[in-house]
N, C-alpha and C positions, 0 to 999 in steps of 0.2 A: 612530364606529363602527371594528369589528375587518375590519382589512383581512385582518390574515395573521396566524400563528402558524406558529414554528419550534421544535421539539425534538431534542435528540439525549443518547443515554446516559442514557435516563430509562425505567425501568419494561418494559418491552417493546420499547420503541423504544432500535435499536441507533446505527445512523447517522442525519446529519440527517433528517428528516422535516419538510417545507413544508407547510401547509394554507391555501388562502388563497378569501377571499371574493372574490375579484374576476371580475367577467364574464367569459364567454369571446366567441366571435362567434357563439354561439347567437341567433336572433332570434325564438321564439315567447316569453310570457308577459314580454313588454317592463316587465312593470306590478311586477314583481317584483324589479327596479334602482333603487337609488337613486344619483343621479348628484351627483357632489360632486369639486371640484376636477379635473375636467377626467379624472375615471377613474370608470367603473361598478362600483357593489357591490352584491351581492347580498344582500336580505335573508334568505335562507333556506337551508341548506345539511341534509342529510341523510347521516350516514355508516353504511353497511351493512358487514356481515360476520360469519360464524360463532361461535359460542358460545367466547369466549376467544380472540379474533384480536387484541384489543386494543382495541376502540372503547371501551370506559369509561377506556380508560387515554391517551387525547387528549383528554378532560374533567377527568380528574382532572390532568394536566400542564398546561392551561389556568389552572385555578383554584390551584395550588400558590401563587401571588400570594397569593391569600385567605390559606394556611395562615402565610405569612411574616407577612403585615400583625397578622393576629393573635394567632399567636404567639410568632413569632422565627424565625429558621435553627434558631438549637440546638434547638425541638423538631419539627424534622421528623426521619419515621422515617429512619436513617441506613445502610438498606439496597436504596435505590429507583431506585440505578445499575441497569444493564438487568445481567443475570443469564445472561442465554443462555450460549452458546456463545462463549469467547474474550471474556465481559465480566470489565471490571477494576476492582475498587475504586478502585482511584488517577486512573483518567480522569474526567476533568472536567463536568459537564452542563449543558448548555445550556439556556436557554430564551428565545426574542425573541416580542416583541408588535409588530406591525406597524397602527399606530391612526391612526385619522381623527378630528379636533377641530377643531370652528370652520373647517375647511376648511384645518387645517394637518396636515402628514402628520409621523408620529413614529415612531422607531425607542427600541423600551426594550427592553432585557433583563440576564438576566445569567449570570452562569456559577457553579455551585455544589460541593462536593467532597462527594456525601451522606456517605461511610466515614466523613469528620474535621466531619461538620457545618459546613463554612468557606465563606464566600463568596468567590468566584476575583476576580471580576472585574464589572463593572456599567456599564451606558450611558444616555445620554438624547441623542439624535439629531433634528435639526429635519430631516426629508427634502424639507420643501416644496421648495426651490427645487434646481437643476439640481445648485449647489454645498451640499454637507451643513452643517452647522453643528453640532458638538461641544458642547450646552449643559451633560454634564459626563460625564465618562467617569474609571474606576478601575480600575488593574490592580494585586490584592495581594499576586500573587507579585512584580511588580518594583516595590514601592511606588511607584506612580507617580500623579499624578492630572493630569488637564486640559480646559481649556474654551475652546470659540474665542468666548464672548461678551466682547467687549474692555470695554463699561460695566463699571466698577467698583462693585462691591457687598461691601461688609465683612463682611456677616451671612452672604452666600451662600460667601464665599473662606473665611469664619472656620471654619465647616460642613465646608465641602470639606475643610479642611486637616487638622481635627480625626478626619474621617472613613478618612485618608489609610489607616492604619493597622488599623481598624478590619474584620472579615473576618465579624463574625458578624450587622452589621445592615446595611439596605438605607439607601443616601444619600436617595434619592425619598422613603422613609417619615421618616427621621429631618429632614431637611430642611420637609417637608409636617406635621410634627409640632409644630416649633418654629414655624412661621407660624401653625398655626390657634391655638397655646397664646397666641403672641404679639399675634393679631389683624395681624397683616402682610398689609395689601391692596397690596402695592407692584407696580404692574404686571409688573415687571420678576422677578416669583417667576409668572407667569400660566402658560408652559407647563408647569412642574412642579407646581403645584396641579392644571392641568387633568388633569394624565395620571395623578395619582396617584386624583381622583375618579374615574375615567375606571375603573379597576383594582379600585379600591377599593368604589365605588357602585352604575357604569352595569355591572356585569357580573355578573348573577345567576347563578349555579348551583343546578341543582334535581337531587337526585340520590333514587334510593327510599330512605326511613327512615323508621320507625314515629316519630320525633320532630320536628316542623319547624314553623318561626316563619315566620308570609308578612307580610311588610309590606303588609297588604289589609285594609280594613274593611270584613268581609262584609257587612252593616249599612247603613254609610254610603253602600255604592256598590250596594246589591241592586237599584236597578231596573233599571241597565247589566247586573248580573251575572244577573238573571231574562232579560232580553232574549235574553242568550246562550246561556241554558239550554235555552231555550224551542227557541231557532234547531235547537239538536242534539237536540231532543225529549226532554230532559228536563222533566217539567210541572210543576216547581218554580213554585208562584206569590206565596210570601213568606217572608222570612226576618226569624226572633224571637232576640231573645234573652234568655232567662232569667237570673235572680241564680246566682252560682258563687262557689264558696268557692276563695281563694289554695292554704289547706292542702292542699285534697283535690286539686288539681293536685299538689301538694308528695309528696303519700301513692302517687302514679300514676307519680312518676318517683325513678329513684338521686341519692344526694346530687347525683353528678358531673353529671348528666343534668340537675339543677333548677340547678344553678349555671352550667350553659353558657346554659340557656334566661334566667335574667336576664343574663347577660353580652352574650345577642344581641340581649337586647331593649333595652337600653339603647343596645347599637353603629347597632342596625336604627331604632332612632325617631331617636338623636340624627343620624345620617346620612341619611336619608330624610325627615329633620322633619318627624317624626308622631307622634303621641303615645299610636297604637294599633296591634295588631297582632291577626294570628290564630294561632293556637298550634295545631299539628295532633298529636293522641298518639293513635298506631293511628289508628280511624276515628272518632274523634272531634273537635268543633271546637270552640275556645274565645276570644271576643272578650276579649284583655288590654289593659286600659287605664292610667295612672296617674292618679290625682285630683290637686286642687290643693295636696293636702298629701302628693303624694309616695308617695302607697300605691296598692298595685295594684286594680284592681279587674274583676273575672274575670267574663262571663257565658256561660253556656253556650250554642252556638249552633242553632236550630230551623227544621224546615223545614216550609211548608205545600203542600200538592199540591192539585190542578185537581178530583180525584176524593174528597177528605175533608175534614171540619169536624175533624180534629184535627193535631196538628203531631207532627214524628217529629223525635227525635235526630239526627245524623249519623252516628251507630254503626248506624243503623237504613236508612238508604240504602246503595247497592250498591257498591263497590270502587269501580267507574267513574266512578259521579258525584262521591265525594268527588276522585277522583285531575280529574276536568276543574275543581273546583272551585280548584285547588290551583293550575292551569294556567292559569286566567283571566286572572291577570295580564300575559301576554304581549299579552292585545287589551286591554287598560286604560289601560298607562301609553305613554313614547314616550322615544326617543332611551337607550335601554336593549338590552345585547345579552343572551339568557339561553340558556343552555347546558343542555338536558336528557337527562340518558342515562335509555337505556328508555322515550323517549315513550311507547309502544305498552305499558306495565304495566298490567295491570289494564284496558285499551280496546279495546272492540269495536272491530275494523276500521271499520267505518263512523267512529265518534267522531274515531277517529285521524285520518280523511282530510276531515271535519266540519272538527275543530278546526285544520286546516292551511289547509283552504280560507279559514274566515273571516280567519285571520292574513295569507296571501297576498293576498285582497282587502279588506284594511283599510288606511288612509290612515296609518297609524302609521308612524313609521321607528324600530321595534325590530328589533335581528335576532334571527332564534332558527335556532341550531345545536343539532342532534338525534341519537342513538344510536336504532338502530329495526330491526328486524326487520319490521316492516310490509310485505309486498309492494304494497301498494296504493297507496305515496304514490311505487313505480316507476312512474310513470304519466305520459308527457309531456302530457296534458291536462291536468294537475295542476304539475309540477316543469319545472324545465327540467333540461337534460342537463348544464350545468356546476353544477348543486345538487346532482348526485348522488355522492356518495364512496363511496369502500371501504376495507376494511382487511383485510389479509392477513396472517399469519404463516409465517413460512419452517419449514423444518426445523429449523433453528437456533435454531429461538425468537423471531425477531425481527419485529417488527412492519414493515410498508410501507401506506403508506396513498396513494390515488391518486384521480384523479377520472375521471369517466365520460367527459372532453373527451378523454384519450388514445385510447377507442375511436369517436370519433367518426364514423368510416367502417364500426362495426359499427354502431354505435348510432344507427341512421337512426330518423326522426321515425316512421316508419311500422313499426315492429317494437317489438313486444310486449317491452319491457324487463325486465317480471317473469321471463317465461319464460326468456329470454338469460340472465339472472341465475342463475334454477335450474339450467339446463343447463351453467352453469359458462363461459359466453363470455368473460364478465370475471374471474373466478378470486373469490376472499373468500368460498369456500362452504366447508360443513363435508366430508369426505371419509368415508362412513357407509360401514362395512364392514356387511352385513345376512345373509351367511353365518353358519348356527347351526352351532356345534361343539357336541357336547357335552363 
């Protein structure tokens, strides 16, 4: 589970910002809490704020590890340091993940210099006991490496020493890559593999895009999918798959997008140990598999409705229905963290509310972190006070994130939070000048 995240000097974030999933002292909706290792962790958090306030930048910051795992530090855009007032390209950027895995607490993080595309430092610390244990740490400026692990393991020590001066690769990724390739299952490396697997495979980022590959087989899981669709008053009663041609898929995508689709399919199918995914191209959905000869088998998804004997292509469904279909994975999996930018994109307010209710009342152990403008989620009957966060940008251009818990004396449970928010009681709203001037 994600316990928290810290970021500094990245995009609109100047000073250190700390986003936390730890529960406060709120007593309502206690079923939204997962208790682990004597800590109470929230299943859900929603981030609100004006357009351009920096909400999406939090999702991008958390997901930066995905870009590093996939392409390396050298491929990162080199102007992502804070560029507001007093921004400095020579300042280092800071990222830290606070994670719980198998009742163990970890801090994993790194510092980057974007203007030079270089790694500055990296660490993995076991925070489970009062006395922390450094699994590994390295400082590329001081040319130092270290570990509190007493047991000797030449495989680990050799890799750590080889990475002492490597400022373009993460040790966490390189050590995991070597272990996977060598099929080394030594218990010594459990902490490293668990943290890598969490960041690489258990953290799912969903952002608005025209091309998207989803690790879900809509035909195989159609009974559960239809059940949830019907709960949200979407009257689909069957999902079919008609034969399609991979070359037709290629014709709808640029060479770069098609190459990325192939790479993403290989990566997702390998990491999730599945052989089928669903591809979204604009408002069309395709089931993609690999047969026993390692060739792609593609089918176009069709939908049957209660009031018709005909099937309909995904492109004939509403934008809202397609959006719900691509979000249903949050109800069908377990032990994952979903970060969804603009949850309310193309969705009716009642659908947003319904989807959140289904998630929050489910028994799964997923976490859901969203950015949204939908005020129906600012309702204490639906969410807890400590689940509501705000993003606000200063006149200098820097983003501050803060929890509604800071306003616990103002944000009483009998108050209409959506109204108080629009009145500016908590900040994080747009200041719009409505005076007309010719």
